[in-house]
C-alpha beads as a LAMMPS data file, in Angstrom:
LAMMPS data file: protein, C-alpha beads

143 atoms
142 bonds

1 atom types
1 bond types

-500.0 500.0 xlo xhi
-500.0 500.0 ylo yhi
-500.0 500.0 zlo zhi

Masses

1 110.0

Atoms # bond

1 1 1 32.809 -266.218 54.462
2 1 1 34.002 -266.089 57.786
3 1 1 33.133 -267.323 61.162
4 1 1 32.316 -264.496 62.869
5 1 1 29.100 -264.566 60.511
6 1 1 27.858 -268.089 62.573
7 1 1 24.937 -267.241 64.672
8 1 1 25.082 -268.272 68.031
9 1 1 22.636 -271.213 67.434
10 1 1 24.804 -272.829 64.446
11 1 1 25.411 -276.174 65.688
12 1 1 21.539 -276.197 65.056
13 1 1 22.090 -275.237 61.610
14 1 1 21.986 -277.702 58.823
15 1 1 25.422 -277.975 57.084
16 1 1 23.552 -278.765 53.757
17 1 1 23.221 -275.182 53.630
18 1 1 26.842 -274.076 51.963
19 1 1 27.207 -270.790 53.427
20 1 1 26.533 -271.354 56.975
21 1 1 29.051 -274.685 56.269
22 1 1 31.646 -272.539 55.006
23 1 1 31.978 -270.916 57.849
24 1 1 31.981 -274.449 60.543
25 1 1 34.615 -275.096 57.887
26 1 1 36.754 -271.647 58.544
27 1 1 35.699 -272.303 62.238
28 1 1 37.200 -276.027 62.486
29 1 1 40.139 -275.598 60.544
30 1 1 42.775 -273.074 62.145
31 1 1 45.420 -271.237 59.917
32 1 1 47.810 -274.281 60.845
33 1 1 45.917 -276.481 60.159
34 1 1 45.575 -275.710 56.691
35 1 1 49.669 -275.051 56.937
36 1 1 50.041 -278.522 57.828
37 1 1 47.786 -280.504 56.105
38 1 1 44.633 -281.975 57.443
39 1 1 41.743 -283.559 56.764
40 1 1 38.971 -282.845 59.192
41 1 1 35.832 -284.663 59.673
42 1 1 32.350 -283.440 60.890
43 1 1 29.847 -286.166 61.758
44 1 1 26.455 -284.604 60.916
45 1 1 23.112 -286.479 61.822
46 1 1 20.589 -286.739 60.067
47 1 1 19.205 -283.491 59.582
48 1 1 22.933 -282.462 58.488
49 1 1 23.369 -280.174 61.768
50 1 1 27.239 -280.366 63.680
51 1 1 27.427 -283.515 65.766
52 1 1 31.364 -283.498 66.283
53 1 1 34.505 -283.339 64.574
54 1 1 38.304 -285.837 64.376
55 1 1 41.668 -284.562 62.755
56 1 1 43.166 -286.507 60.360
57 1 1 46.925 -285.038 59.979
58 1 1 47.691 -285.404 56.321
59 1 1 51.078 -283.448 55.889
60 1 1 53.619 -286.604 55.303
61 1 1 51.696 -287.570 52.402
62 1 1 50.213 -284.153 50.846
63 1 1 50.350 -283.231 47.852
64 1 1 51.040 -287.451 47.149
65 1 1 47.662 -288.872 47.964
66 1 1 46.330 -291.147 45.719
67 1 1 42.692 -292.328 46.026
68 1 1 43.901 -295.482 47.549
69 1 1 45.626 -293.401 50.698
70 1 1 42.656 -291.632 51.115
71 1 1 40.505 -295.119 51.645
72 1 1 43.310 -296.003 54.068
73 1 1 43.346 -292.322 55.961
74 1 1 39.768 -292.714 55.992
75 1 1 39.030 -296.492 56.790
76 1 1 38.637 -296.001 60.391
77 1 1 36.045 -292.995 59.763
78 1 1 33.899 -295.312 57.054
79 1 1 33.813 -298.042 60.613
80 1 1 32.919 -295.776 63.129
81 1 1 29.854 -294.514 60.185
82 1 1 28.895 -297.955 59.194
83 1 1 28.088 -298.511 63.057
84 1 1 26.613 -295.611 63.739
85 1 1 22.852 -295.239 61.621
86 1 1 22.405 -291.484 59.963
87 1 1 25.236 -290.194 60.711
88 1 1 26.872 -288.267 57.600
89 1 1 30.308 -286.862 56.719
90 1 1 31.575 -282.980 55.840
91 1 1 35.023 -283.302 54.988
92 1 1 37.092 -280.407 54.637
93 1 1 40.624 -280.760 53.330
94 1 1 43.267 -278.067 54.699
95 1 1 45.863 -277.310 52.595
96 1 1 48.953 -275.152 52.184
97 1 1 49.299 -273.794 48.584
98 1 1 46.829 -271.203 46.664
99 1 1 42.491 -270.217 46.758
100 1 1 42.527 -273.082 44.085
101 1 1 44.299 -275.440 43.491
102 1 1 42.322 -278.067 41.038
103 1 1 44.220 -280.699 40.402
104 1 1 44.699 -281.319 44.319
105 1 1 40.654 -280.078 45.246
106 1 1 39.296 -282.510 42.154
107 1 1 41.107 -285.664 42.648
108 1 1 40.418 -284.803 46.913
109 1 1 37.002 -284.015 45.650
110 1 1 36.327 -287.192 43.662
111 1 1 38.286 -289.561 45.997
112 1 1 36.660 -288.621 49.246
113 1 1 33.233 -288.904 46.697
114 1 1 34.118 -292.496 45.510
115 1 1 34.964 -293.562 49.075
116 1 1 31.730 -292.638 50.696
117 1 1 29.735 -294.277 47.710
118 1 1 31.816 -297.149 48.696
119 1 1 31.125 -297.059 51.741
120 1 1 27.578 -296.097 50.980
121 1 1 27.716 -293.107 53.719
122 1 1 25.728 -290.008 53.150
123 1 1 28.443 -287.232 51.890
124 1 1 26.891 -283.591 52.936
125 1 1 29.472 -282.045 51.287
126 1 1 33.764 -281.553 50.379
127 1 1 35.383 -278.136 51.205
128 1 1 38.649 -277.191 50.861
129 1 1 40.426 -274.708 53.221
130 1 1 43.804 -272.822 52.473
131 1 1 44.902 -269.781 53.564
132 1 1 42.123 -267.209 54.381
133 1 1 39.502 -268.906 51.875
134 1 1 37.354 -271.988 51.725
135 1 1 35.442 -273.330 49.088
136 1 1 33.205 -276.690 48.467
137 1 1 34.642 -278.961 46.215
138 1 1 32.149 -280.527 43.354
139 1 1 33.179 -284.209 42.006
140 1 1 33.506 -284.272 38.366
141 1 1 33.061 -287.937 38.227
142 1 1 30.098 -289.963 38.985
143 1 1 30.261 -292.167 42.534

Bonds

1 1 1 2
2 1 2 3
3 1 3 4
4 1 4 5
5 1 5 6
6 1 6 7
7 1 7 8
8 1 8 9
9 1 9 10
10 1 10 11
11 1 11 12
12 1 12 13
13 1 13 14
14 1 14 15
15 1 15 16
16 1 16 17
17 1 17 18
18 1 18 19
19 1 19 20
20 1 20 21
21 1 21 22
22 1 22 23
23 1 23 24
24 1 24 25
25 1 25 26
26 1 26 27
27 1 27 28
28 1 28 29
29 1 29 30
30 1 30 31
31 1 31 32
32 1 32 33
33 1 33 34
34 1 34 35
35 1 35 36
36 1 36 37
37 1 37 38
38 1 38 39
39 1 39 40
40 1 40 41
41 1 41 42
42 1 42 43
43 1 43 44
44 1 44 45
45 1 45 46
46 1 46 47
47 1 47 48
48 1 48 49
49 1 49 50
50 1 50 51
51 1 51 52
52 1 52 53
53 1 53 54
54 1 54 55
55 1 55 56
56 1 56 57
57 1 57 58
58 1 58 59
59 1 59 60
60 1 60 61
61 1 61 62
62 1 62 63
63 1 63 64
64 1 64 65
65 1 65 66
66 1 66 67
67 1 67 68
68 1 68 69
69 1 69 70
70 1 70 71
71 1 71 72
72 1 72 73
73 1 73 74
74 1 74 75
75 1 75 76
76 1 76 77
77 1 77 78
78 1 78 79
79 1 79 80
80 1 80 81
81 1 81 82
82 1 82 83
83 1 83 84
84 1 84 85
85 1 85 86
86 1 86 87
87 1 87 88
88 1 88 89
89 1 89 90
90 1 90 91
91 1 91 92
92 1 92 93
93 1 93 94
94 1 94 95
95 1 95 96
96 1 96 97
97 1 97 98
98 1 98 99
99 1 99 100
100 1 100 101
101 1 101 102
102 1 102 103
103 1 103 104
104 1 104 105
105 1 105 106
106 1 106 107
107 1 107 108
108 1 108 109
109 1 109 110
110 1 110 111
111 1 111 112
112 1 112 113
113 1 113 114
114 1 114 115
115 1 115 116
116 1 116 117
117 1 117 118
118 1 118 119
119 1 119 120
120 1 120 121
121 1 121 122
122 1 122 123
123 1 123 124
124 1 124 125
125 1 125 126
126 1 126 127
127 1 127 128
128 1 128 129
129 1 129 130
130 1 130 131
131 1 131 132
132 1 132 133
133 1 133 134
134 1 134 135
135 1 135 136
136 1 136 137
137 1 137 138
138 1 138 139
139 1 139 140
140 1 140 141
141 1 141 142
142 1 142 143
């Protein structure tokens, strides 16, 4: 996994491919973003290709987010996506700490899956990026 492995035509590649998606997350979330705590919202078109992205800073709340907080930070995104038929989301949490931090990673995966399901938004995938590592996290609950 490294953004250096991305092909030149990566914007044309579907982010439903986990290798490509992990490399794009690595490209989009700098080491500084990961240290601060940032949620990267990557918009995908109908074929799950990169369509753009926005950042949501979390540093004031990182490590303490509950489902309601996740819903709050995603509220503007939900409104924008609802107004854009066919758009899906790849969400990536940049966070400090060890490569794998299951309680936080799993809580985030469950929260974003729930929020997207409730809003009828297609969630392409959820990733966590920590220092030098990117991994996909699946929700462990039914959305």
